[in-house]
C-alpha positions in Angstrom: -68.5 165.0 -47.3 -66.3 163.3 -45.0 -66.5 163.9 -41.1 -63.2 164.2 -38.8 -63.8 164.3 -35.1 -60.8 165.0 -33.1 -60.9 165.2 -29.1 -58.4 165.4 -26.4 -58.8 164.5 -22.7 -59.3 166.8 -19.7 -58.6 170.0 -21.8 -60.6 172.8 -20.2 -62.5 175.4 -22.3 -59.9 178.1 -21.7 -57.0 176.0 -23.0 -56.8 177.5 -26.5 -54.7 180.3 -27.9 -57.8 182.0 -29.3 -59.3 182.0 -25.9 -56.2 182.5 -23.6 -53.1 183.7 -25.3 -50.9 182.1 -22.7 -51.6 178.8 -24.5 -49.4 177.9 -27.7 -52.2 176.2 -30.0 -51.5 177.7 -33.5 -53.0 174.8 -35.4 -56.1 175.0 -33.4 -56.2 178.7 -33.6 -56.0 178.4 -37.5 -58.9 175.8 -37.5 -61.1 178.2 -35.6 -60.3 181.0 -37.8 -61.4 178.8 -40.7 -64.6 178.0 -38.9 -66.6 178.4 -35.7 -65.1 178.6 -32.1 -68.1 177.8 -29.8 -67.3 179.6 -26.4 -70.4 178.1 -24.6 -69.6 174.4 -25.1 -70.0 171.7 -22.4 -69.4 168.1 -21.8 -72.6 166.0 -21.3 -70.7 164.4 -18.5 -67.3 165.3 -17.5 -65.8 161.9 -16.9 -63.8 160.1 -19.6 -66.0 157.0 -20.1 -69.5 158.4 -19.7 -68.5 161.3 -22.1 -67.7 158.7 -24.8 -70.9 156.9 -24.0 -72.7 160.3 -24.7 -70.7 161.0 -27.7 -71.3 157.7 -29.3 -75.1 157.5 -28.8 -76.0 161.1 -28.8 -77.8 160.5 -25.6 -77.5 161.9 -22.2 -75.9 159.6 -19.4 -79.1 158.9 -17.8 -80.6 157.9 -21.3 -77.6 155.7 -22.6 -76.7 154.3 -19.2 -72.9 154.6 -19.4 -72.8 155.7 -15.8 -69.2 155.2 -14.9 -65.7 154.6 -16.4 -65.2 151.2 -17.9 -69.0 150.8 -18.4 -69.8 149.4 -22.1 -71.9 151.1 -24.6 -75.8 149.9 -24.1 -77.0 147.1 -26.2 -79.3 148.0 -29.0 -78.5 151.6 -29.1 -77.1 152.5 -32.6 -73.8 154.6 -32.3 -72.7 157.4 -34.7 -70.5 154.5 -36.5 -73.5 152.1 -36.8 -75.7 154.7 -38.5 -72.9 156.0 -40.9 -71.6 152.4 -41.6 -75.2 151.4 -42.6 -75.5 154.3 -45.0 -72.2 153.0 -46.8 -69.7 155.2 -45.0 -66.3 154.0 -44.1 -65.8 154.2 -40.3 -62.5 154.2 -38.3 -61.4 155.0 -34.7 -58.0 155.7 -33.3 -56.9 156.3 -29.7 -58.3 156.0 -26.1 -61.5 154.2 -25.9 -62.6 153.5 -22.0 -65.7 151.8 -22.9 -66.2 148.3 -21.5 -62.8 147.8 -19.8 -59.6 149.4 -18.6 -55.8 148.9 -18.9 -53.9 147.1 -21.5 -55.3 144.4 -23.7 -57.3 143.8 -26.8 -60.9 145.4 -27.2 -63.3 142.8 -28.4 -65.5 143.5 -31.5 -68.6 143.8 -29.3 -67.2 146.8 -27.3 -65.9 148.8 -30.3 -69.1 150.8 -31.2 -69.6 149.6 -34.6 -66.4 151.0 -36.1 -65.4 149.1 -39.1 -61.5 149.7 -38.4 -60.3 150.4 -35.1 -56.9 150.8 -33.4 -56.7 151.9 -29.8 -56.7 151.0 -25.9 -59.0 151.2 -23.1 -57.1 153.5 -20.6 -53.4 153.4 -19.7 -50.7 155.7 -18.3 -47.0 155.0 -18.5 -44.3 156.5 -16.1 -41.5 156.5 -18.7 -42.2 159.1 -21.4 -38.8 160.1 -22.4 -36.4 158.5 -24.7 -35.6 155.4 -24.7 -39.1 154.9 -23.8 -38.8 151.8 -21.5 -42.7 151.7 -21.0 -43.8 150.5 -24.5 -47.1 152.0 -25.8 -49.6 149.4 -27.0 -52.4 150.0 -29.4 -54.8 147.1 -30.4 -56.3 146.8 -33.9 -59.7 145.4 -35.0 -58.1 141.9 -35.2 -57.0 142.0 -31.5 -53.5 142.3 -32.6 -51.1 144.3 -30.5 -49.0 147.3 -32.0 -46.0 148.3 -29.9 -44.2 151.6 -30.0 -41.3 153.1 -28.2 -42.6 156.7 -28.5 -44.7 159.2 -26.7 -48.5 158.2 -26.8 -49.5 161.4 -28.1 -47.2 161.1 -31.1 -48.2 157.6 -31.7 -51.9 158.6 -31.8 -51.1 161.2 -34.3 -48.9 158.7 -36.6 -51.6 156.1 -36.4 -54.3 158.8 -37.3 -52.3 159.8 -40.5 -52.0 156.1 -41.4 -55.8 155.3 -41.0 -56.6 158.6 -42.8 -54.8 157.5 -45.8 -56.6 154.1 -45.6 -59.9 156.0 -45.4 -59.0 158.1 -48.3 -58.2 155.2 -50.5 -61.6 153.5 -50.1 -63.1 156.3 -52.0 -66.1 156.3 -49.9 -67.1 159.1 -47.5 -65.6 158.5 -44.1 -66.2 159.0 -40.4 -62.8 159.1 -38.3 -62.6 159.8 -34.8 -59.2 160.6 -33.1 -59.1 160.3 -29.3 -55.9 161.7 -27.6 -55.4 160.8 -24.0 -53.5 164.1 -23.3 -53.5 166.5 -21.5 -55.2 164.2 -18.9 -52.8 163.6 -15.8 -50.1 162.4 -15.4 -48.5 165.6 -17.0 -45.9 164.2 -19.2 -45.2 166.3 -22.4 -42.1 165.7 -24.5 -39.2 168.0 -23.4 -39.5 170.0 -26.4 -43.1 171.2 -25.5 -42.4 171.5 -21.9 -39.6 173.9 -22.6 -42.0 176.3 -24.3 -43.4 177.1 -20.9 -40.3 177.0 -18.7 -40.5 179.6 -16.0 -44.0 180.9 -16.8 -46.5 181.3 -14.2 -50.2 181.3 -15.5 -52.5 184.0 -14.3 -54.7 182.8 -11.7 -58.5 183.4 -12.2 -60.9 184.9 -9.7 -62.2 181.5 -8.8 -58.8 180.1 -8.0 -58.0 178.5 -4.6 -54.7 176.7 -3.9 -55.1 172.5 -4.1 -52.3 170.1 -4.6 -52.6 169.2 -8.4 -51.1 165.8 -8.0 -53.6 162.8 -8.8 -52.1 159.2 -8.9 -53.3 156.8 -11.4 -54.7 153.3 -11.2 -54.0 152.1 -14.9 -51.3 151.1 -14.0 -51.2 152.2 -10.2 -48.9 154.9 -9.4 -45.9 153.9 -7.4 -46.5 154.0 -3.6 -45.7 155.8 -1.5 -46.6 158.5 -4.1 -43.6 160.7 -3.1 -41.5 158.1 -5.1 -43.7 158.7 -8.2 -41.8 160.6 -10.9 -44.9 162.6 -11.6 -45.3 163.6 -7.9 -41.6 164.7 -7.9 -42.2 166.9 -11.0 -45.2 168.8 -9.9 -46.6 167.5 -6.5 -47.7 170.5 -4.4 -46.9 172.7 -7.3 -49.7 174.1 -9.3 -47.6 176.4 -11.4 -45.4 173.4 -12.5 -48.6 171.5 -13.3 -50.0 174.2 -15.2 -46.7 174.4 -17.2 -46.6 170.8 -18.0 -50.3 170.7 -18.9 -49.9 173.5 -21.3 -47.0 171.6 -22.9 -49.5 168.6 -23.3 -52.1 170.9 -25.0 -49.2 172.2 -27.4 -48.2 168.6 -28.1 -51.8 167.7 -29.1 -52.1 170.9 -31.1 -49.0 169.8 -32.9 -50.6 166.5 -33.7 -53.9 168.1 -34.8 -51.7 170.3 -37.3 -50.0 167.1 -38.8 -53.3 165.5 -39.4 -55.0 168.5 -40.9 -51.7 168.8 -43.0 -52.2 165.3 -44.3 -56.0 165.9 -45.0 -54.9 169.0 -47.3 -52.2 166.7 -48.9 -54.8 164.3 -49.6 -57.0 167.1 -51.2 -59.7 166.2 -48.7 -59.6 169.4 -46.5 -62.5 171.2 -48.5 -64.8 168.1 -48.4 -64.5 167.3 -44.7 -66.4 168.5 -41.8 -63.9 169.0 -38.8 -64.9 168.9 -35.1 -62.4 169.5 -32.3 -63.4 169.1 -28.7 -62.5 167.5 -25.4 -64.3 165.0 -23.0 -64.0 167.4 -20.1 -61.9 169.9 -18.5 -59.5 170.3 -15.5 -60.5 172.4 -12.5 -56.8 173.2 -11.4 -57.8 175.1 -8.5 -61.2 176.4 -9.8 -63.2 176.8 -6.4 -60.6 174.9 -4.6 -61.0 171.8 -6.6 -59.0 169.7 -9.0 -59.7 167.3 -11.9 -63.1 166.8 -13.2 -66.6 165.5 -12.1 -68.0 169.0 -11.4 -70.5 171.3 -13.1 -68.1 174.3 -12.9 -66.8 175.8 -16.1 -63.2 174.5 -15.9 -64.7 170.9 -15.4 -68.0 170.8 -17.7 -66.9 173.5 -20.0 -64.8 172.4 -23.1 -63.1 173.7 -26.3 -65.2 173.3 -29.3 -64.3 174.2 -32.8 -66.3 173.2 -36.0 -65.1 173.9 -39.5 -67.4 173.2 -42.4 -66.3 173.6 -46.0 -68.1 176.6 -47.4 -69.4 177.7 -44.2 -69.1 180.3 -41.4 -65.5 181.4 -41.0 -63.8 183.2 -38.2 -67.0 183.1 -35.9 -66.9 183.1 -32.2 -70.3 182.0 -31.3 -72.0 182.2 -28.0 -74.5 179.3 -29.0 -74.9 176.4 -26.8 -73.4 173.2 -27.9 -72.6 169.8 -26.3 -71.0 166.3 -27.1 -74.4 164.9 -27.6 -74.8 167.2 -30.7 -72.0 165.6 -32.7 -74.1 162.4 -33.7 -77.2 164.6 -35.0 -74.8 167.1 -36.8 -72.9 163.9 -38.5 -76.2 162.8 -39.8 -77.3 166.1 -41.1 -73.9 166.5 -42.7 -74.5 162.9 -44.3 -77.8 163.8 -45.7 -79.5 161.2 -43.5 -82.7 161.4 -41.6 -82.5 162.8 -38.2 -82.8 160.3 -35.4 -85.6 160.6 -33.0 -83.9 158.4 -30.3 -81.0 161.1 -29.5 -80.9 163.9 -27.1 -78.7 166.1 -29.0 -79.4 169.0 -31.7 -77.7 169.5 -34.9 -75.6 172.4 -35.5 -75.0 171.7 -39.1 -77.4 174.4 -40.4 -75.8 177.0 -38.3 -72.4 176.2 -39.7 -73.7 176.5 -43.1 -74.9 180.1 -42.1 -78.5 178.9 -42.7 -81.4 178.3 -39.9 -80.2 178.3 -36.4 -81.3 174.8 -35.1 -79.0 174.6 -32.1 -80.7 174.1 -28.7 -81.5 177.0 -26.4 -80.2 174.8 -23.4 -77.4 172.1 -22.7 -77.7 169.4 -20.1 -74.7 167.7 -18.3 -75.1 165.1 -15.6 -72.7 163.3 -13.3 -74.6 160.3 -12.0 -72.0 158.3 -10.0 -69.8 159.3 -6.9 -70.9 160.5 -3.5 -72.5 163.8 -4.8 -74.2 163.1 -8.2 -75.8 166.1 -9.9 -77.6 167.3 -13.0 -76.9 170.7 -14.6 -78.7 172.7 -17.3 -77.3 175.8 -19.0 -79.2 178.4 -20.8 -77.9 181.4 -22.5 -77.8 183.5 -19.3 -78.2 180.9 -16.3 -76.7 177.8 -15.1 -78.5 175.5 -12.7 -77.2 172.5 -10.8 -79.6 170.1 -9.0 -79.3 167.0 -7.2 -79.5 163.8 -9.3 -82.6 162.1 -7.9 -84.6 164.9 -6.1 -83.8 167.7 -8.4 -83.2 169.9 -5.5 -81.2 173.1 -6.3 -77.5 172.8 -5.4 -76.4 176.1 -7.0 -77.7 178.8 -9.5 -75.3 181.4 -11.3 -75.9 184.4 -13.6 -73.5 183.4 -16.4 -73.7 186.7 -18.1 -72.7 188.8 -15.0 -70.8 186.2 -13.1 -68.8 184.0 -15.5 -66.5 182.7 -12.7 -69.4 181.4 -10.6 -68.6 183.3 -7.5 -72.2 184.2 -6.3 -74.8 181.6 -5.8 -78.2 182.8 -6.4 -80.3 179.7 -5.5 -82.0 181.4 -2.7 -82.7 184.7 -4.7 -86.6 185.3 -4.4 -86.9 187.0 -7.8 -85.3 184.0 -9.5 -87.4 181.2 -8.1 -89.6 181.3 -11.1 -86.6 180.7 -13.4 -85.2 178.0 -11.3 -88.7 176.1 -11.4 -88.8 176.5 -15.1 -85.2 175.1 -15.7 -85.8 172.3 -13.1 -88.8 171.5 -15.2 -86.8 171.2 -18.4 -84.3 169.0 -16.5 -87.1 166.7 -15.4 -88.6 166.6 -18.9 -85.3 165.6 -20.6 -83.5 163.4 -18.3 -84.2 159.8 -17.0 -84.2 157.9 -14.0 -80.9 156.0 -13.0 -80.3 152.7 -11.9 -77.2 151.2 -10.3 -74.2 153.4 -11.1 -71.3 151.5 -9.5 -69.6 148.4 -11.1 -70.8 144.9 -10.0 -68.2 143.0 -7.9 -67.4 140.9 -11.0 -67.1 144.0 -13.2 -64.7 145.7 -10.5 -62.6 142.6 -10.5 -62.4 142.5 -14.1 -61.8 146.3 -14.8 -59.8 147.2 -11.8 -56.7 145.3 -10.7 -55.7 145.0 -7.1 -53.5 147.9 -5.7 -49.9 146.5 -5.7 -47.9 146.6 -2.7 -46.0 149.8 -1.8 -43.2 150.5 -4.2 -45.0 148.8 -7.2 -46.2 150.6 -10.3 -47.9 148.0 -12.4 
């Protein structure tokens, strides 16, 4: 058994053709039809770096202590790659990393999470994504060597994934391969062929929608200042409809890459011996509750797409089981026939995929521990409770069965206080105290370059 984990960045849970037919994702739809589409899947922390900390360790943010973007993985905590590599597996990683740094530059071995082979980058957004690609795309390999491309970053990620997939196949060992796309994270820059698929389309606005300017500047590198001079602002600043069209184009471009990778897996005759998981690190609010981007416990931020396909396992199932990014590590151990780890917070869904015993959890937890309003969230099959991070005071409480768009806050409903108390108790039992969540001055100087003078973009 091999394990292939593919994940995008900032793809909300509805951005799949099998969930919302307005999205063109034929390859992901086919994968869902050949496996399980989990419709109640969540990010353990809806922020890029902290999510990756949870994914790699199988621990909640307050446990693994990857509190913020650029924080490194914790010392002494074995990662998914460490555990499988120790068992004789070949491990390889491709794409965005965002753990222990930011921007362009080599990623030192101590930061790479134990992967034997590695080719990626910390976090970098270009402003010229159309031919002739004047802003070159750089990936750095396990020998700290740069690989430069004049091609769209999404397609480079797919190309490198196929290259490394062939290498993994050649080892004749079982392998773990993880592929991390930066798309559809802003800035919204699909290739023209994918943008054209959505020209003139206006996506239906859901009941939770309130207008907000979708434009967000980047800091790696910094967007041109003033922002009105940024080519991304000129494309969709103040225009949610255009933002959503370009966002959908990027989702479809990722889908095309997934199709190419799965096609190569089939060509290598490995498809029927590989567990495939597709998900995202977090969603994108796009006006839900009048908000944008991520960092929120609402469905469009904390909810993510989640597809799992096991050879010989369940097919064509749309599941309401609760799953999370922290569940991938224990599931990988079960698929590898290894002993379950007692230091992880996630639950294996491997038996469920096989159609055997249902060992999935009856709740999931998500945490956002940094920023001005940190929170913890717990979701059960029916309810979602969000509390303040340190005091565990209720912030919101929703009946997700009867109010999926989270329009009616029930935290003050007298008849529900016992349930709120029970769910708060679960949160207190399974989460941890949090230390300093902001980078030190030394870390900030290293990770975040100074804002350039107006008109600059580097």
